[in-house]
C-alpha positions as CSV (number, residue, x, y, z in Angstrom):
1,M,-65.4,53.9,45.2
2,D,-62.9,54.5,47.4
3,L,-59.3,54.3,48.1
4,N,-59.5,51.0,49.8
5,Q,-61.4,49.5,47.3
6,R,-59.4,50.7,44.3
7,C,-56.4,49.2,46.8
8,H,-58.0,46.0,47.5
9,I,-58.7,45.2,43.7
10,E,-55.4,46.1,42.5
11,T,-54.0,43.3,45.1
12,V,-57.0,40.6,44.2
13,L,-55.3,41.2,40.0
14,G,-51.5,41.2,41.2
15,L,-52.2,37.9,42.5
16,T,-54.4,36.6,40.3
17,S,-52.3,37.3,37.8
18,G,-49.1,35.5,39.1
19,R,-47.2,38.8,40.0
20,K,-46.6,38.2,43.5
21,R,-47.5,35.5,46.4
22,A,-48.2,37.7,49.6
23,P,-48.4,36.1,53.4
24,A,-50.8,38.9,54.4
25,I,-52.8,41.2,52.9
26,H,-53.3,44.8,54.1
27,G,-52.5,43.4,57.3
28,T,-55.3,41.4,57.7
29,G,-53.2,37.3,57.4
30,C,-55.0,36.3,54.6
31,D,-53.5,32.5,54.5
32,S,-53.2,30.0,51.0
33,L,-56.7,29.8,51.5
34,I,-57.8,33.0,50.9
35,Q,-55.6,33.3,48.1
36,D,-56.4,29.9,46.3
37,S,-60.5,30.8,46.8
38,W,-59.2,34.0,44.9
39,Q,-57.5,32.0,42.3
40,R,-60.0,30.4,41.9
41,C,-62.6,33.3,41.7
42,V,-61.2,34.3,38.4
43,D,-60.3,31.1,36.6
44,V,-62.8,28.6,37.0
45,H,-65.6,30.8,38.2
46,G,-64.7,33.6,35.2
47,L,-65.2,36.4,38.1
48,D,-63.5,39.8,37.6
49,P,-63.4,42.0,40.6
50,T,-63.3,45.3,39.0
51,S,-66.8,44.3,38.4
52,P,-68.5,44.7,42.0
53,Q,-71.7,42.6,42.5
54,P,-74.6,43.1,44.7
55,A,-75.5,40.5,47.0
56,R,-77.8,38.0,45.8
57,I,-81.6,37.6,47.6
58,L,-83.2,34.5,45.8
59,P,-87.9,35.3,45.3
60,G,-89.8,34.0,47.7
61,G,-90.5,30.6,45.4
62,E,-87.3,29.6,44.7
63,L,-86.2,30.4,48.5
64,R,-89.1,27.8,49.4
65,E,-88.2,25.2,47.2
66,H,-84.5,25.4,48.8
67,Q,-86.2,25.2,52.3
68,E,-88.4,22.5,51.7
69,R,-85.3,20.2,50.5
70,V,-84.0,20.5,54.2
71,E,-87.0,21.0,56.0
72,E,-85.9,18.4,58.8
73,F,-82.8,19.1,59.0
74,T,-83.5,22.7,59.6
75,R,-85.8,21.9,62.3
76,I,-83.6,19.8,63.9
77,A,-80.8,22.2,63.6
78,R,-82.5,25.3,64.6
79,D,-82.3,25.0,69.0
80,G,-78.3,25.3,67.8
81,L,-79.3,28.9,65.5
82,I,-80.8,30.3,68.8
83,Q,-78.2,29.1,71.1
84,L,-75.5,30.1,69.0
85,Y,-76.9,33.6,68.3
86,H,-78.0,34.2,72.2
87,Q,-74.4,33.9,72.7
88,I,-73.0,36.5,70.3
89,A,-76.0,38.9,69.2
90,G,-75.0,41.8,71.6
91,V,-71.8,42.2,70.0
92,G,-73.5,43.0,66.6
93,Y,-73.3,39.4,64.4
94,V,-76.3,37.8,63.0
95,V,-76.5,34.0,62.5
96,L,-76.9,32.2,58.6
97,L,-77.8,28.0,58.3
98,T,-77.4,27.5,54.0
99,D,-77.8,24.5,52.3
100,A,-75.4,22.7,50.6
101,Q,-76.0,25.2,47.5
102,G,-74.8,28.4,49.3
103,V,-78.7,29.2,49.7
104,T,-79.5,31.0,53.5
105,V,-81.9,28.6,54.3
106,D,-82.8,29.9,58.0
107,Y,-81.5,33.1,59.7
108,I,-81.9,34.7,63.2
109,G,-80.4,38.8,62.9
110,D,-81.7,42.3,64.6
111,E,-84.4,43.1,62.2
112,R,-84.2,46.6,63.4
113,S,-80.9,46.2,61.2
114,A,-82.9,44.3,58.4
115,A,-82.7,46.5,55.3
116,E,-79.0,47.3,55.8
117,L,-78.5,43.1,56.1
118,R,-80.2,42.2,53.0
119,R,-78.4,45.0,50.9
120,T,-75.5,42.9,52.0
121,G,-76.4,39.6,52.1
122,L,-76.7,38.7,56.0
123,Y,-80.3,37.7,55.7
124,L,-82.7,34.8,54.7
125,G,-82.9,33.8,50.6
126,A,-78.7,35.1,50.2
127,D,-76.7,33.2,47.9
128,W,-73.2,33.0,48.7
129,A,-72.0,30.6,46.4
130,E,-68.5,30.7,45.3
131,T,-69.3,30.6,42.2
132,H,-71.1,33.5,41.8
133,A,-70.3,35.8,45.1
134,G,-66.6,35.0,45.2
135,T,-64.6,34.3,47.8
136,C,-66.5,34.1,51.4
137,A,-66.7,32.5,54.1
138,V,-70.2,30.7,53.2
139,G,-68.9,29.9,49.6
140,T,-65.3,28.9,50.1
141,A,-66.0,26.1,53.2
142,L,-68.6,24.6,50.8
143,A,-65.4,24.5,47.8
144,T,-62.8,23.3,50.1
145,G,-65.3,21.4,53.1
146,Q,-62.9,23.5,55.3
147,A,-63.9,26.0,58.1
148,L,-62.7,29.5,58.4
149,T,-63.2,32.6,59.2
150,V,-63.3,35.7,56.1
151,H,-62.3,38.6,57.0
152,Q,-62.8,42.3,55.3
153,T,-60.4,42.5,52.6
154,D,-59.8,38.3,52.6
155,H,-63.1,39.0,50.2
156,F,-63.4,38.5,46.8
157,D,-65.2,40.9,45.7
158,V,-65.2,44.5,47.0
159,T,-69.3,44.9,47.8
160,H,-68.2,42.2,50.5
161,I,-65.0,44.3,52.4
162,P,-66.9,45.9,55.5
163,L,-68.2,42.0,56.3
164,T,-66.6,40.2,58.9
165,C,-67.8,36.1,58.4
166,T,-66.8,32.7,60.0
167,A,-68.7,29.5,58.5
168,V,-68.1,25.9,58.9
169,P,-69.6,23.0,57.0
170,V,-72.2,20.8,58.6
171,F,-72.1,16.6,57.1
172,D,-74.6,14.1,57.1
173,S,-74.0,11.0,58.6
174,Q,-72.7,9.5,55.8
175,G,-70.0,12.0,55.4
176,R,-71.8,14.5,52.8
177,M,-71.7,18.1,53.2
178,S,-75.0,19.2,54.3
179,A,-75.0,23.1,55.3
180,V,-72.8,25.9,56.4
181,L,-73.2,27.1,60.0
182,D,-72.1,31.0,59.4
183,A,-71.6,33.8,62.1
184,S,-71.3,37.3,60.1
185,A,-71.7,41.3,61.3
186,L,-70.8,44.5,59.6
187,T,-67.8,45.4,60.9
188,S,-65.4,44.3,63.3
189,P,-61.8,45.2,64.2
190,A,-59.6,45.5,62.0
191,P,-57.0,42.2,63.5
192,K,-58.4,38.5,61.8
193,S,-57.1,37.4,65.4
194,S,-60.2,39.3,66.8
195,Q,-62.7,36.5,65.3
196,Q,-61.1,33.4,66.7
197,F,-63.7,32.8,69.3
198,A,-66.2,33.2,66.4
199,L,-65.3,30.7,64.8
200,Q,-64.7,28.2,68.3
201,L,-67.6,29.5,68.7
202,V,-69.2,27.9,65.6
203,K,-66.9,25.4,65.7
204,I,-68.8,23.8,68.4
205,Y,-72.2,24.6,67.1
206,A,-72.2,22.8,64.3
207,Q,-70.7,19.9,65.4
208,R,-73.7,20.1,68.1
209,I,-76.0,19.7,65.0
210,E,-74.0,16.9,63.2
211,N,-74.2,14.8,66.3
212,A,-78.0,15.5,66.7
213,C,-79.1,15.1,62.8
214,F,-76.5,11.8,63.7
215,M,-78.5,10.8,66.4
216,R,-82.0,11.3,64.8
217,A,-80.5,9.4,61.8
218,H,-79.7,6.5,63.2
219,H,-81.7,6.0,66.4
220,H,-82.8,2.3,65.4
221,D,-79.0,1.4,65.0
222,W,-76.2,1.0,67.2
223,T,-74.3,3.7,68.0
224,L,-71.2,4.1,69.9
225,R,-69.9,6.8,71.7
226,L,-66.5,7.4,72.3
227,S,-64.1,9.6,74.0
228,A,-60.6,10.2,74.8
229,S,-62.0,10.8,78.4
230,P,-64.0,8.3,80.4
231,A,-65.4,11.5,82.6
232,F,-66.8,12.3,79.1
233,V,-67.9,9.6,77.5
234,D,-71.4,9.4,78.9
235,V,-72.5,13.2,78.7
236,A,-70.5,14.4,75.7
237,P,-68.8,12.2,73.4
238,D,-67.0,13.6,70.2
239,I,-66.7,10.3,68.4
240,L,-70.1,9.0,67.5
241,I,-70.7,6.0,65.0
242,A,-73.6,4.0,63.8
243,L,-73.6,0.4,63.0
244,D,-75.7,-2.0,61.0
245,A,-76.9,-5.5,62.5
246,G,-74.0,-7.7,60.9
247,G,-71.4,-4.4,62.8
248,R,-70.7,-2.4,59.9
249,V,-70.1,0.8,60.3
250,I,-73.4,2.8,58.1
251,G,-73.0,6.2,59.3
252,H,-70.4,8.9,61.4
253,N,-69.7,12.3,62.7
254,R,-67.5,14.3,61.1
255,Y,-65.1,14.1,64.1
256,A,-65.2,9.9,63.5
257,Q,-64.8,9.9,60.2
258,K,-61.4,12.2,59.8
259,L,-60.1,9.7,62.9
260,L,-60.7,6.6,62.3
261,E,-59.7,7.5,58.1
262,R,-56.5,8.3,60.2
263,E,-56.3,5.3,62.9
264,L,-57.0,3.0,59.9
265,G,-55.0,4.4,57.0
266,L,-57.2,5.5,54.6
267,P,-56.6,8.2,52.7
268,G,-58.3,11.4,52.7
269,A,-61.7,12.1,51.2
270,G,-60.5,15.1,49.7
271,T,-62.8,17.9,48.8
272,R,-65.8,16.2,47.8
273,H,-66.0,14.1,51.2
274,E,-66.9,11.0,50.5
275,S,-66.7,8.6,52.7
276,R,-63.7,5.8,53.3
277,I,-65.3,4.3,56.4
278,L,-68.6,3.1,55.7
279,G,-68.6,-0.3,55.2
280,C,-65.7,-1.7,57.3
281,A,-66.0,-3.7,59.8
282,F,-66.5,-2.7,64.6
283,D,-63.8,-6.0,64.3
284,A,-61.4,-4.8,61.4
285,I,-61.7,-1.3,63.6
286,F,-61.4,-2.0,67.2
287,D,-59.5,-4.8,68.9
288,A,-62.7,-6.5,70.1
289,S,-65.5,-8.7,68.8
290,F,-68.5,-7.6,68.0
291,E,-70.5,-9.9,69.4
292,R,-68.7,-8.7,73.0
293,L,-70.8,-5.0,72.7
294,G,-72.5,-5.8,75.5
295,D,-70.0,-5.1,77.4
296,Y,-69.5,-1.7,76.8
297,L,-72.5,-0.6,77.5
298,G,-73.3,2.9,79.4
299,S,-74.8,1.3,82.1
300,R,-71.1,-0.2,83.0
301,R,-68.5,2.2,84.4
302,P,-67.0,4.4,81.9
303,E,-63.2,3.3,83.0
304,G,-64.1,-0.6,82.5
305,R,-65.0,0.5,79.4
306,A,-61.9,1.1,77.7
307,I,-61.7,0.4,73.8
308,T,-58.3,0.0,71.6
309,F,-57.9,0.4,68.1
310,T,-56.1,-3.0,65.8
311,K,-53.8,-0.8,63.8
312,T,-52.5,1.8,66.4
313,G,-53.5,0.6,69.6
314,H,-54.5,3.9,70.8
315,T,-56.9,4.4,73.4
316,L,-60.4,5.6,73.7
317,F,-63.4,4.9,75.9
318,L,-66.7,3.6,74.7
319,A,-70.5,3.8,75.3
320,A,-72.5,1.8,73.5
321,V,-76.4,2.5,72.9
322,P,-78.5,-0.4,71.5
323,P,-80.7,0.3,68.4
324,V,-84.4,1.5,69.8
325,K,-86.6,-0.8,69.0
326,R,-89.2,0.3,65.9
327,P,-92.8,-0.1,67.0
328,Q,-94.7,-3.5,65.7
329,G,-97.2,-1.9,63.2
330,M,-101.0,-2.3,64.1
331,P,-103.5,-3.3,61.3
332,G,-104.2,0.3,59.5
333,T,-101.4,2.3,60.9
334,L,-99.2,4.5,58.4
335,P,-95.6,4.9,57.3
336,S,-93.5,5.8,59.2
337,V,-91.6,9.0,57.6
338,A,-88.9,8.9,60.3
339,D,-86.1,7.3,59.1
340,L,-86.1,8.5,55.5
341,P,-83.6,11.2,53.9
342,A,-84.8,14.5,55.1
343,P,-85.6,15.5,51.6
344,L,-88.0,12.7,50.5
345,A,-89.7,13.3,54.1
346,A,-90.8,16.5,53.5
347,L,-92.7,15.6,50.7
348,T,-95.3,13.5,52.4
349,G,-97.5,14.5,56.0
350,G,-98.2,11.0,56.2
351,D,-100.2,10.1,53.6
352,A,-99.8,6.0,53.6
353,P,-99.4,5.5,49.7
354,L,-96.6,8.1,49.1
355,T,-95.3,7.4,52.1
356,R,-94.7,3.6,50.4
357,Q,-93.1,4.8,47.2
358,L,-90.7,7.7,49.2
359,Q,-89.5,4.9,51.3
360,R,-89.0,2.7,47.9
361,A,-87.5,5.5,46.9
362,A,-84.8,5.6,50.0
363,R,-83.7,2.5,49.1
364,L,-82.6,3.6,45.9
365,V,-81.2,6.8,45.9
366,D,-77.5,6.0,45.3
367,S,-78.8,3.2,42.6
368,P,-77.7,3.6,39.5
369,I,-81.2,2.5,38.0
370,N,-82.5,4.7,36.0
371,L,-85.9,5.7,37.2
372,L,-89.6,6.7,36.2
373,I,-92.6,8.4,37.8
374,H,-96.0,8.4,37.1
375,G,-98.2,10.5,38.1
376,E,-101.2,13.4,36.7
377,T,-100.1,16.4,35.7
378,G,-98.7,19.5,38.4
379,S,-99.0,15.8,41.0
380,G,-95.2,16.9,42.1
381,K,-93.0,14.9,39.8
382,E,-90.2,17.4,39.8
383,Y,-90.7,17.4,43.0
384,F,-90.3,13.7,43.2
385,A,-86.9,14.0,41.2
386,K,-85.2,17.2,42.8
387,A,-85.6,15.3,46.3
388,L,-84.0,11.9,45.2
389,H,-81.2,13.8,43.3
390,A,-81.2,16.1,46.5
391,A,-80.9,12.8,48.6
392,S,-78.3,11.1,46.6
393,A,-74.8,11.8,46.9
394,R,-75.0,13.0,43.5
395,H,-76.6,16.0,45.3
396,R,-73.7,18.7,45.0
397,R,-73.6,18.0,41.3
398,P,-75.8,19.6,38.7
399,F,-79.7,18.6,38.5
400,V,-80.9,19.2,35.1
401,S,-84.6,19.4,34.4
402,V,-85.7,19.2,30.5
403,N,-89.6,19.7,30.0
404,C,-90.1,17.0,26.6
405,A,-93.2,18.8,25.9
406,A,-92.4,22.2,26.2
407,I,-89.4,22.7,23.4
408,P,-90.3,23.2,20.3
409,E,-89.9,20.1,18.0
410,T,-87.5,21.6,15.7
411,L,-84.8,23.0,18.8
412,I,-85.1,19.7,21.1
413,E,-82.5,17.7,19.1
414,S,-79.9,20.7,19.7
415,E,-81.1,21.3,23.1
416,L,-80.7,17.9,24.4
417,F,-77.6,16.8,22.6
418,G,-75.9,20.7,22.1
419,H,-74.8,21.3,18.8
420,L,-71.0,22.9,17.4
421,P,-70.5,26.1,15.8
422,G,-73.2,26.8,12.0
423,S,-74.1,23.2,12.4
424,F,-77.3,24.0,11.0
425,S,-79.0,26.8,9.8
426,G,-80.4,29.4,13.1
427,A,-77.2,27.6,15.0
428,G,-74.8,29.9,16.4
429,P,-71.8,30.9,16.0
430,N,-70.2,29.2,19.1
431,G,-71.7,26.5,19.3
432,K,-73.5,25.2,22.6
433,R,-73.0,22.5,25.5
434,G,-76.4,20.1,25.6
435,L,-78.4,19.9,28.6
436,I,-76.8,16.2,29.0
437,Q,-73.9,17.5,29.1
438,E,-74.7,19.9,31.5
439,A,-76.0,17.3,33.9
440,D,-72.6,15.6,33.7
441,G,-72.3,14.2,37.1
442,G,-75.3,14.8,38.3
443,T,-79.0,14.0,37.6
444,L,-80.8,14.9,34.3
445,F,-84.1,15.2,34.6
446,L,-86.8,13.9,31.6
447,D,-90.2,15.8,32.6
448,E,-92.9,14.4,30.2
449,I,-90.6,12.1,28.0
450,G,-93.6,10.7,26.1
451,D,-93.9,13.9,24.1
452,M,-90.5,13.3,22.7
453,P,-89.7,13.2,19.1
454,Y,-90.4,9.5,17.9
455,A,-86.9,10.3,15.9
456,L,-84.8,11.2,18.5
457,Q,-85.5,8.7,21.0
458,A,-83.3,6.8,19.3
459,R,-80.4,8.8,19.8
460,L,-81.5,9.1,23.4
461,L,-81.5,5.4,23.4
462,R,-77.7,5.7,23.0
463,V,-76.6,7.9,25.2
464,L,-78.4,6.0,28.4
465,A,-76.6,2.5,26.6
466,E,-73.5,4.0,26.0
467,R,-73.2,6.5,28.3
468,E,-72.0,9.1,25.4
469,V,-73.6,12.3,23.8
470,L,-72.5,13.2,20.6
471,A,-73.2,16.7,19.6
472,V,-75.4,18.1,16.2
473,G,-72.5,18.4,13.9
474,A,-69.9,16.4,15.7
475,V,-68.3,13.3,14.8
476,R,-67.0,12.1,18.2
477,P,-69.1,11.6,21.2
478,V,-68.4,12.9,24.4
479,P,-68.6,10.6,27.8
480,V,-71.5,11.5,30.3
481,D,-72.2,10.2,34.1
482,I,-75.6,10.8,34.3
483,H,-78.6,9.9,36.6
484,V,-82.0,9.5,34.7
485,I,-84.5,10.1,35.7
486,S,-87.9,10.4,33.8
487,A,-91.8,11.2,34.6
488,S,-94.7,11.3,32.7
489,H,-98.5,11.6,32.6
490,H,-98.9,9.4,29.8
491,D,-99.3,5.4,29.8
492,L,-96.1,4.4,27.8
493,E,-97.4,1.0,27.7
494,R,-100.3,2.8,25.3
495,L,-97.7,4.6,23.5
496,V,-95.5,1.5,22.8
497,L,-98.9,-0.1,21.6
498,D,-99.8,2.5,19.9
499,G,-96.5,2.9,18.1
500,R,-95.7,6.0,19.0
501,F,-92.7,5.0,21.7
502,R,-89.9,2.5,21.7
503,E,-90.3,-0.3,23.0
504,D,-86.8,-0.5,23.9
505,L,-86.5,2.8,24.9
506,Y,-89.1,2.2,27.1
507,Y,-87.8,-0.6,29.2
508,R,-84.4,1.0,29.3
509,L,-86.2,3.7,31.2
510,K,-88.7,1.8,33.3
511,G,-86.0,0.5,35.8
512,V,-88.0,1.4,39.0
513,V,-91.4,2.7,38.5
514,F,-92.6,5.1,41.2
515,T,-96.5,6.6,41.0
516,L,-97.7,9.4,42.6
517,P,-101.1,10.0,43.7
518,P,-103.3,13.0,42.7
519,V,-103.8,15.4,45.4
520,R,-107.6,14.6,45.3
521,E,-106.5,11.1,46.4
522,R,-104.5,12.1,48.9
523,S,-104.9,11.9,52.8
524,D,-102.6,15.0,54.2
525,L,-104.4,17.6,52.5
526,D,-104.3,19.7,55.5
527,W,-100.3,19.3,55.8
528,L,-100.4,19.9,52.1
529,I,-102.2,23.4,52.6
530,G,-100.0,24.2,56.0
531,K,-96.9,23.9,53.9
532,L,-98.0,25.7,51.0
533,L,-99.0,28.4,53.0
534,G,-96.3,28.6,55.5
535,T,-96.9,30.2,59.5
536,G,-98.7,33.2,60.5
537,I,-102.0,32.4,58.2
538,R,-104.9,30.7,59.6
539,I,-107.3,29.2,57.5
540,E,-111.5,29.6,58.5
541,P,-113.1,25.9,58.8
542,A,-115.6,27.9,56.0
543,A,-112.8,28.3,53.2
544,R,-110.8,24.7,54.5
545,A,-113.7,23.2,53.6
546,R,-114.1,24.4,50.4
547,L,-110.6,23.7,50.3
548,G,-110.9,20.0,51.4
549,A,-113.7,19.2,49.0
550,Y,-113.0,20.4,45.3
551,G,-110.9,17.8,43.6
552,W,-107.9,19.5,42.5
553,P,-107.9,18.2,38.4
554,G,-104.1,21.0,38.6
555,N,-103.3,18.9,41.4
556,L,-100.5,20.5,43.3
557,R,-99.7,23.7,40.9
558,E,-103.0,24.4,41.3
559,L,-103.5,24.5,44.9
560,R,-100.8,26.5,45.1
561,N,-101.7,29.3,42.5
562,V,-105.0,29.6,44.9
563,L,-103.4,29.3,48.3
564,E,-100.8,32.1,46.8
565,Y,-103.6,34.6,45.8
566,A,-105.6,34.0,49.0
567,R,-103.1,34.5,51.0
568,A,-102.2,37.6,49.2
569,V,-105.7,39.0,49.9
570,C,-106.7,38.0,52.9
571,N,-106.7,40.5,56.1
572,H,-104.8,39.8,58.8
573,G,-103.0,36.4,58.4
574,I,-106.6,34.7,58.1
575,I,-108.3,33.2,54.9
576,R,-111.8,33.3,54.9
577,D,-114.1,31.6,52.6
578,A,-114.2,35.0,50.3
579,D,-111.1,35.7,50.1
580,L,-110.4,32.4,47.9
581,P,-110.3,32.7,43.8
582,D,-113.8,34.2,42.6
583,D,-113.4,31.3,39.8
584,F,-113.5,29.2,42.6
585,A,-116.7,28.1,42.3
586,Q,-116.9,28.3,38.9
587,C,-113.9,25.9,38.7
588,Q,-116.0,23.1,41.2
589,R,-119.1,24.0,39.3
590,A,-117.5,23.2,36.0
591,A,-114.7,20.2,37.1
592,A,-117.8,18.3,38.5
593,P,-118.9,16.8,35.1
594,V,-117.9,13.4,34.2
595,P,-116.2,13.8,31.0
596,G,-118.6,12.0,28.2
597,D,-121.7,13.0,30.4
598,G,-123.9,15.6,30.0
599,G,-121.9,19.0,30.1
600,G,-118.9,17.4,29.6
601,P,-116.1,17.1,26.4
602,R,-117.2,14.2,24.1
603,L,-113.8,12.6,22.1
604,A,-114.1,13.5,18.3
605,G,-115.4,10.9,16.1
606,R,-117.2,8.7,19.0
607,P,-121.1,9.4,18.8
608,P,-123.6,9.3,21.5
609,G,-124.4,6.4,22.7
610,H,-121.3,4.5,21.4
611,P,-119.2,2.2,23.9
612,D,-116.6,4.1,24.0
613,G,-118.4,7.7,24.5
614,G,-117.5,7.3,28.1
615,P,-114.9,8.9,29.7
616,P,-111.4,9.7,27.8
617,P,-108.4,7.1,27.9
618,Y,-106.0,7.4,31.2
619,D,-104.2,10.1,28.7
620,A,-106.1,12.5,27.8
621,A,-108.1,12.6,31.6
622,P,-105.8,14.7,33.1
623,L,-106.3,17.0,30.0
624,V,-109.7,16.8,30.4
625,R,-110.3,18.0,33.7
626,E,-107.7,20.8,33.4
627,L,-109.6,22.4,30.2
628,C,-112.7,21.9,32.5
629,A,-111.3,23.6,35.5
630,A,-110.3,26.2,33.0
631,G,-114.0,26.4,31.6
632,W,-112.2,25.6,28.6
633,N,-109.5,28.6,28.2
634,V,-107.1,27.0,26.6
635,S,-104.2,29.7,27.5
636,A,-105.2,29.6,30.6
637,A,-105.7,25.6,30.9
638,A,-102.2,25.9,29.0
639,R,-100.3,27.8,31.7
640,K,-101.8,25.8,34.4
641,L,-100.2,22.8,33.0
642,G,-96.7,24.5,32.3
643,I,-96.8,23.6,28.4
644,S,-97.1,26.2,25.4
645,R,-100.6,26.5,23.8
646,M,-99.6,24.8,20.7
647,T,-99.0,21.9,22.5
648,L,-101.9,22.3,24.6
649,Y,-103.9,22.0,21.0
650,R,-101.4,19.4,19.6
651,R,-102.6,16.8,22.3
652,M,-106.0,17.9,22.3
653,K,-105.5,16.1,18.3
654,R,-103.5,13.6,19.3
655,Y,-106.5,12.6,21.9
656,G,-109.5,13.3,19.9
657,V,-110.5,16.2,22.7
658,R,-112.7,18.4,21.6
659,S,-114.3,21.5,23.7
660,P,-118.0,22.0,24.1
661,N,-118.1,25.1,21.6
662,Q,-116.2,23.1,18.9
663,I,-118.7,20.0,19.8
664,S,-121.9,23.1,19.2
665,A,-120.1,24.7,16.1
666,A,-120.1,21.1,14.4
667,G,-123.9,20.1,14.8
668,D,-122.8,17.6,16.8
669,T,-125.3,17.2,20.1
670,L,-124.8,15.6,24.0
């Protein structure tokens, strides 16, 4: 560690320990925004300035999950990134676009410096959340909602002090922070003032991206474009507002939000950035009638379109743009995904049944109603739940996923509800917050809820009813604010009738039910394949035909595994028939027989010719398909299902599913 780094650590320790408060640090002009972030790093995030941390780059699978959630947004923003990069590439900058969690989902930089950029975190997949990266442009912009430059020794972690980074938050039309646009360089002149031009340039392009996303989201609504100058109102408006058919605000850009909150005397939104102006009536904002909005159409002279604020009398110039009429659907046409929130739109390539489910979901993302997702194993229930969370107002709070089938029955109570120190045999000395409490403020996703032990269902019912959780060994409950989404491949009504699932809990969870189609029934399989493979990979027709003909009993999980294998072994970016897994043809043959017919499994205790000797019940069907696809290799099937081998054995016993080997050994005939 060199002298400059040691000096920086001493400065951080001095300021965060309360010994001093300085207007400038090392001559960089470090302001209160930076010093507050340093204090937050120590007090809230528990970071140690004496323990430098390397840049964190997410593995490919995790990165793809982040990219999929914001796919529509990044597609719109890409042109802005390219234009910004062309402005600043000549002086050594790279351009990063991160999501609302601080993960870099798009990036443009000089590939000749790729190794150094990756090492420093100025690269695709880098995670710049302040919680672990410390004070940095992206993380601190996310924490404060403010545009800023974090220059050299402004950084908390000495690993980053050679860098200069300028970041500007990007907000959606509901006032929620959705991304951060960042321009960074490995080196720069010492004065922080050298970055003023970069800051202004990034602000310009962040606003352009915001406005482009606004217009995409609200082209079917009345939109208002306002400017202080009549010359600019039609070509470069600063203020954008969307109105519904009744004249109430349903969207706006960030500039409009700040201006209207000031003009209407509304309190600031603070660091969570909730919009205070959504729902405000046009007539209450402006000294004009919504019914006369046609007087402000862009076809009229700008000077004749002056409009004043009702409260302050300040004047702006207005161009009103009527909604683009939605095309009348012809019989058989597919539902449109154009108006879905980006995280939901990213789940479909136009499959009609799935798109209808997504359209229903879009209207409920911010509803307190509990949601229940049905679908076969691997059909994307968790992706669906994550998209609901990402599209909601809770998107910056935790998404906690609990697989009720994967946690051993002896541990699930303490895992869910938490426990006090020494509250049971084997409990740690420090106690533990449960997963329900970890989800406070966000979304709790209960996957495979049908496998929750019956005895715990009453405790979960109380959490849902009272919105409070009682840890194991505790006497006082703790309040929690959670949105609950549950999922199951079981027919829960059948479990209720069989006495294996509480009826009151079922109706509490079943606020709204969504049913996801299995992969074999989806009309957008080619889109799914392209999405999972990404760019730069082609599939020969013979290989694509085999993929299309397969039944996909493992659904998305199996499809991803097959494609990842083929991508890894193919040559020159072309997947041929021979590149598909060796056991793929065997899987096709194994999956072909209908369970209950010759060559298939039999349900225990059902002799040949018995009326129930045909296909297994709904709950067992996905299980049987996965076992068939795995050639009755229980370990392989359990891995595909994402559960333990013992859990799979329990399910087989529950449904009376026996492998052909077991049946033959027992002397049973097919």
